[in-house]
C-alpha positions in Angstrom: 0.0 0.0 0.0 1.9 3.0 -1.3 0.0 6.2 -0.3 1.3 9.6 -1.3 -1.7 11.7 -0.2 -4.1 10.8 2.6 -7.2 12.9 2.9 -9.1 12.8 6.2 -12.5 14.1 7.0 -12.7 14.3 10.8 -16.1 13.8 12.5 -17.1 13.6 16.2 -16.7 9.8 16.5 -15.6 8.6 13.1 -13.3 9.7 10.4 -13.5 9.1 6.6 -10.1 8.4 5.0 -9.1 8.4 1.3 -5.6 7.5 0.3 -4.3 8.0 -3.3 -1.0 6.9 -4.8 1.4 8.9 -7.1 -0.9 8.3 -10.2 -4.0 9.6 -8.3 -5.6 6.1 -8.0 -7.6 5.5 -4.9 -5.7 3.0 -2.7 -7.7 3.3 0.6 -11.3 4.5 1.1 -12.7 3.7 4.6 -14.5 5.0 7.6 -12.9 4.4 11.0 -12.9 5.5 14.6 -10.3 8.1 15.8 -8.1 5.6 17.6 -8.0 3.3 14.6 -7.0 6.3 12.4 -4.0 7.1 14.6 -2.9 3.4 14.5 -3.3 3.4 10.6 -1.2 6.6 10.2 1.5 5.2 12.5 2.0 2.3 10.2 2.2 4.4 7.0 5.5 5.7 5.5 5.8 9.4 5.4 3.2 11.0 3.1 1.1 14.2 2.8 -2.0 14.3 5.0 -4.7 16.8 4.1 -7.5 17.8 6.5 -10.0 20.5 6.9 -8.7 23.1 9.4 -10.5 22.7 12.7 -9.5 22.2 16.4 -9.4 18.4 16.0 -7.2 18.7 12.8 -4.6 20.7 14.7 -4.4 18.0 17.4 -4.1 15.2 14.7 -1.7 17.3 12.8 0.7 17.5 15.7 0.5 13.8 16.3 1.1 12.9 12.6 3.8 15.5 12.1 5.8 14.0 15.0 5.8 10.7 13.0 7.3 12.4 9.9 4.2 13.1 7.8 3.7 16.5 6.0 0.4 18.1 7.1 -1.7 20.3 4.9 -4.7 22.0 6.4 -7.4 23.4 4.1 -9.7 26.3 5.0 -13.3 25.2 5.5 -14.4 27.7 2.8 -12.5 25.6 0.2 -13.8 22.2 1.5 -17.5 23.2 1.7 -18.3 23.2 -2.1 -17.4 19.5 -2.3 -19.8 18.4 0.5 -23.1 17.0 -0.8 -25.7 15.3 1.4 -23.1 14.9 4.2 -21.3 12.2 2.3 -18.2 13.9 1.0 -15.7 11.1 1.1 -17.8 8.2 -0.2 -19.2 10.1 -3.2 -16.1 12.0 -4.1 -15.0 11.7 -7.7 -11.8 9.8 -8.1 -9.7 12.8 -9.4 -11.1 15.3 -6.9 -8.5 14.9 -4.1 -5.6 15.5 -6.5 -7.2 18.5 -8.2 -8.3 20.0 -5.0 -4.9 19.7 -3.4 -3.1 21.1 -6.5 -5.3 24.2 -6.5 -5.7 25.0 -2.8 -2.6 23.6 -1.0 0.0 24.2 -3.7 0.7 20.4 -4.1 1.5 18.7 -7.3 1.7 15.0 -7.9 
């Protein structure tokens, strides 16, 4: 499992995770509890982790940065247009994470 960008949507009890490789193909797409998310990220090699900026994201960002990952926080105003019917991560088009990060975070794959 070679993930180059990991997108995380943080909720109260569960988090949606989408991981893409260098080509932009989806490698991981799951919903998990917060503790399981921390365990998953600890096992991954260093990659870019993108999250919506909120108080929970800053906490996770510090934990993940301590393990060698590069953290990218996106302003909620840029995340909101992609949320439809409260199911952002499961209905996200396959190329969206790559385009969104290119445009808003200055990343290029």
